[in-house]
N, C-alpha and C positions, 0 to 999 in steps of 0.2 A: 180606591186604588193606592193612594198615597199611604193610607193607614196600613194596608196589606203589605206594601213594600217595606215600611218601617218595621212591621211585625216580623217579617222574614229576616231582615237584617239583624234584628234583636235576637232572634232564635239562633242565627249563625254565630253571632258574637258570644251568646251564652254557651254554645257548644265549645267554642274555642277557649273560653274562660274555664269551663269545667274541665277541659283536658289540659289546662295551662300550668301544670306543675313543671315549668321550664326553668332549669337551673342555668342562669347566665354564667358564662365562663369568667374566670378571674381577669380583671382588666390589666393585662401586662402592659407596663409602661405608663399606667394610670397614676395620677397623683393621689394625695392623701384623701381628698374628698371622695374620689371614685372608689377607692379601696374601703374607706369607712362605710360608704353606701352598700358595698358588697357584703360587708360584715353585718350590717343591719338586715340584709336579705337572708343571711345565714340564720339569723334568729327567727325570722318570720317563716322561712321555708322549712324549718324543722317542724313547725306546726302543720304546715301543709302535708308533709310526709306522714306525720302521725294521723292526720285526718284520712289520708288515702289508705293507711294501714287498717284503720277502724272500718272504713267503708268495705275494704276487702274482707275483713272479719265478719261483717254483716251480710256478706254474699252479694253486695251490690256491684254491678258492672258500670255504674254511672261514673264518667270521668276516667274509665279504664284504670282503676287503681293499681292493678298488678303490673300492667305495662308501664304506667307512670313511675311507680317505685323502682322498677328494674332499671329504667333509664336515669332516674334522678339520683339514686344512692351513690353510684360511682362518681358522678359529676360533683355532687355535694361534698363527697369525701375528698376529692382532689382540691376543691376550692377552699375548704376549711383549713387544709394544711398550708396552702399558698397564702391565705390571709394571715394565719398565725405566723408564718415565716416573715412576711412583710413587716408586721408590727414588732416582732421580737428583734429583728435586725436594727430597728430604730429606737427601741426602748432601753433606758438605763435603769428602769425600775424593776427589780427582781420580783416583787409581788405581782406586778402586772404580767410579767412573763409567765409566772406560775399560774395565773388565771387562765391563760391560753392552754397551758399544759393540762390543767384540770378539765377544761372544756373538751379538749381532744380525747381524753380518757373516757369522758361521759359519752361522747359521740361514738367512739369505737365500740363501747358496750351496747349502745342503742342500735348501731349499724347491724350487728349480728342478729339482733331480734327482728329488725325491719326486713332482713333478708329471709327470715324463716317464716313458715306458715303462721298466721296471726293467732294469738291466744289472748284471752282477757287479762291474764296475769302479766303478760309481757307488755300489753297496751298501757297498763297502769305504770309499769316500771319505766317504759319509754317516756311517758308523760312526766314522771317524776324527774328523770334524767334531764329532759329538755328544760324543765322549769328551773333546774340548777344551772344548766349550761348557758342559757340565755343571758343571765346577769354576769356570768363569768366572761363571756365574749365582749360584753360592754365594758366591764371593769378593765380588761386588758388594754382597751384603747384609750382609757381616760387620761393618763398622763400626757398623751399627745393631743387628744381631742380638745382638752381644756385650753390649749394654746391657740386653737383655731375657731374663730367665731362662726356660729351658724350650725355647727355639727350637732349640737344638742337638739336642734329642730328636726334634723334627719332622723335622729334616734327617737324622737317623740312621734314622728309619723309611723315608725315601726310599731310602737306601742299601740297606736290607734288601729293599725292594721291587724294586730294580733288579738284584739278584743273579740271580734266576731268569730275568729278561728277558735279561740279558747272556749267560747260559749258553744260553738258547734261540736267541738271535741267532747266536752262534758255531756252534752245532750245525746250525741251518738253513742257514747259509752253506756249511758243509761238505757238507751234502746237495745243495746247489745246484752243488757242484763248485768252490767258491772255496777257494783255498789261504790258510790263516791262519797267518802266522808265529808261532811260540811258542804254538801252540794249547794244548798240555798245561799249560804253566806258567801261562798266562792263566786256564785253567779252575781249576787248583789255587788260584790267588790269589783268585778270586771265591768259591770254596767256603770258604776260610779266613776271608775277610773277612765272609762271611755269618754264620758262627758267632761271630766276634768281636763283630760288631754286635748279634747276637741276645742274647748274654750281657750286654752293656752295657745293652740295653733291659730285660732281665729284672730287673736290679738297680736300676732307677731308681725314685724315690719317687712318680712319678705313676701307677704301676700300680694297678689294682684287680682284682677277681676276673675280670671280663670280659676285660680286656686280657691278663691272664696266660693265660687259656684260648685267646685268639686267637693269642698268641705261640706257644703249644704247637701250635696248628693249622698255623701258618706253618712251624715247625720240622719237624713231621711231613710236611708237603707238600714240603719241600725235599729230603727223602730220595729222592724220585722223581728229582730232578736229579742227585743223587750216584750213584744206581743207574745212571742213564742214562750218566753219564760213565765209570763203571767197567765198563759192559757192552760186549760186542762185537756185540750185536744192533743193528739199525737201528730207530729209533723213528719212529712216524708223526708227520709235521709237525703235523697238526691236534690230536693229543693233547698234544704238547709246547706248542703255542701256548695251548691251553686251560688247562693246568696253570700256565703263567706268569700268565695273566689271573686265575685263581683266587687265586693268591698276591697279586696286585695288590689284589683286592677285600678280602682279609683284612687286609692292611696298611692299607688306607684306613680300615677300621673301627677299627683300633688308633690311627691318627693322629687320628681324630675324638675319641677319649677323651682323648688327650694334649692336643689343641688346646683342648678344653673345660676341662681342668684348668689349663692355662697362662692362659687367659682369666679364669678364676675367681680366680687368684692375683694378678692385676694390680690 
């Protein structure tokens, strides 16, 4: 009975996670740490939207991709402008301001494609745009973030979160019949970076027992993606999507711990 109850709870949680493309609102009145964390979410949730777009292209209803995108796009659009405005008001560095301007242009190009019926060509273009946009969003914050200890760890958790999403995106694109140049080397690079970022996070002083257990869960969960990469079998898109979203939720919990520690040390 105990097992059955746990199993049912797990299923409910999985459904909530799978449908969990929830764009948090901009933290009005929030401090630097809070807004920096929202900027990290912008980077990761761009990948979630691309995944939903591809799932829609594959004809999958898992996670309600059409409904999720319809809700997420305007919220994401509003939040990216608010984050950009927040940092640009506080930046003296013109190059950093320009990074946000470039990121916004890439987002607006991608937004039009995300709102249209999915095509393979647009999926690749959105992927390329987001791969350019993510480092620009980070670059824009650097002059301010460098002055505040601990923010680099929040950024690193984002990178850890995006690894499984990027693997999922490439694999789903292949299932859709999209040719991805240098697919193998790209996968190997993502896997290598995941373990590198994981080890760095494990050794940081903001950890506690809870965060270490969560990091272990993230590491264990990532084995699924490594197994998938090395397997000749075809994996079900819905399962792959769910696993990536489970990792996202685990990393969000880790990030909450780090964010709290950073705020307490200020």
